[in-house]
C-alpha positions, -999 to +999 in steps of 0.1 A: -413+319-151-451+315-144-478+331-165-487+354-135-451+365-132-449+372-169-480+393-168-469+411-136-436+420-153-455+431-184-478+454-166-454+468-140-417+468-151-409+504-160-446+510-167-458+544-154-495+542-164-519+518-182-553+528-196-574+507-192-553+485-168-581+462-157-593+457-192-558+449-205-550+425-176-582+405-181-574+400-217-537+390-210-548+365-183-574+350-208-545+345-232-561+366-259-538+373-289-534+411-289-523+434-316-497+458-301-489+490-319-458+511-314-450+541-335-417+560-338-409+590-359-375+585-376-364+621-373-327+611-371-305+581-378-291+579-343-306+554-319-299+554-281-310+535-251-343+555-246-354+544-280-351+508-270-371+509-238-405+503-256-388+476-277-378+457-245-415+457-237-424+446-271-400+417-267-421+406-236-452+408-256-437+390-286-424+362-263-460+357-251-473+353-286-488+387-292-487+404-326-465+435-331-472+463-355-442+487-357-453+520-373-427+543-388-440+578-390-424+587-423-452+612-428-455+625-392-417+628-390-420+655-417-442+675-394-423+668-362-438+661-329-432+688-302-446+668-273-412+671-254-399+703-272-403+740-265-402+751-300-411+740-336-390+713-353-375+715-387-394+696-414-377+666-431-381+651-465-399+618-471-367+603-484-349+613-452-375+598-430-374+565-449-336+563-448-337+569-411-363+542-406-340+516-422-312+524-397-337+522-369-349+489-380-314+474-380-309+484-343-344+472-332-337+438-347-311+433-318-341+431-294-371+418-313-376+393-341-384+417-369-392+387-392-424+382-371-437+418-370-457+439-393-440+471-405-463+500-414-453+534-428-480+559-419-477+577-451-499+548-464-529+561-445-522+598-441-514+604-478-549+592-486-566+618-462-579+647-481-586+682-466-622+676-460-613+645-440-588+664-420-616+688-410-637+659-400-610+644-378-602+678-363-638+683-352-633+656-325-609+680-306-612+716-292-586+743-292-588+743-254-579+706-253-550+713-276-537+742-255-541+720-223-510+701-234-481+711-211-457+722-239-484+741-258-498+759-228-462+769-217-453+782-251-486+799-255-481+817-222-446+827-231-458+842-264-439+816-284-452+806-318-473+775-322-481+765-358-514+751-368-494+722-383-483+712-348-519+712-337-525+686-364-498+662-352-519+646-324-547+641-349-522+625-373-509+601-348-544+594-335-555+585-370-526+561-372-545+538-347-576+540-369-556+531-400-539+502-382-572+488-370-586+491-405-557+473-422-551+446-397-584+441-380-578+457-346-554+479-326-556+466-291-528+484-273-504+513-280-471+518-263-455+552-257-436+575-235-452+597-208-446+627-231-469+610-257-500+610-233-521+635-253-513+618-286-521+583-273-554+596-260-561+610-295-560+575-308-587+565-284-608+594-293-607+589-330-612+550-328-644+557-307-655+583-333-651+556-360-671+531-341-641+510-331-631+495-298-607+519-281-571+508-277-556+504-243-525+525-236-492+516-219-468+544-210-432+547-197-412+572-178-384+588-198-349+577-188-321+600-176-289+604-194-253+601-181-257+636-165-289+628-146-310+648-170-335+635-196-316+614-222-314+634-254-294+636-286-296+673-283-281+673-248-253+648-259-259+627-227-272+596-245-258+562-248-257+553-284-262+518-299-235+526-324-209+527-296-185+499-292-190+474-264-163+491-244-175+526-249-211+516-240-198+499-209-179+531-198-209+553-206-231+531-184-206+534-156-209+572-158-247+573-149-255+587-115-259+561-087-295+569-082-302+558-118-289+522-113-323+507-104-342+528-130-317+515-156-322+479-145-360+484-149-360+503-182-329+490-201-325+453-192-344+420-194-339+413-157-372+405-142-388+427-115-384+403-086-346+400-093-344+438-095-361+440-060-332+418-047-306+440-065-322+471-048-318+454-013-282+446-022-275+481-032-281+493+003-249+476+015-228+469-016-206+494-033-227+511-061-197+507-086-200+468-083-238+468-089-232+493-118-207+469-134-234+442-134-258+467-150-233+476-177-228+439-185-265+433-188-269+463-212-238+457-233-249+421-236-281+430-253-265+449-281-230+432-284 
């Protein structure tokens, strides 16, 4: 695979948006070594295919020699991110978040080489922030900006409670990028789902406020579950990494036919040019046969 093909895959395969794409592409083409941050709140010990989507992208970056910082939100998980929720989330204890993180790490090691990444728990930076500093960080955002978030505006208009603690979550996640840049020297790119848009932008805002070069952002669409709705532990429509090879195969075969190509793009290591050929083949072949190949690709990654 040529350098241009690798970069094309990196910037386009299951990527919904990049900020700033031109800036990031120039750095990749110049073979600059970038520091890539991905953060995840270990709110539960179950890992499913959607959790692995960013890790397949991190795998691409790692294979090109870039540096990965995996951030576990052991502090933010106690607060709970409501970016994709319509209500407050229950708080967890620090020990619960740490235990969940260990389970997550075992699963992620199936995709990326965890011996070559930095692992950062965000309690390291956030526990050191005092109340005065929280006020200083909060001054970079307005109430109107917070309420402009889709889920906050919807709940506000419906008269549902929004805690001040939830308002602080994007600031906490944004500060993570500042903390990473301070500890490791830079934070060049952060990955996240589309539901994290506001939180990812908060990182750029706070980095600029601290006189740092703003991180670029790469976002992904959420993937659908076996019922064609957003994959979710709550909905029970997820495909778990704890499943046996046979059960995982069967679950992949249950996805709607219109999700075959999205799953190839988001859940496999098949490159984008080959997926384009599969899409052409799908117009004449039986979807079941293509889906079998998809299931083999996915199961092969984890078994």
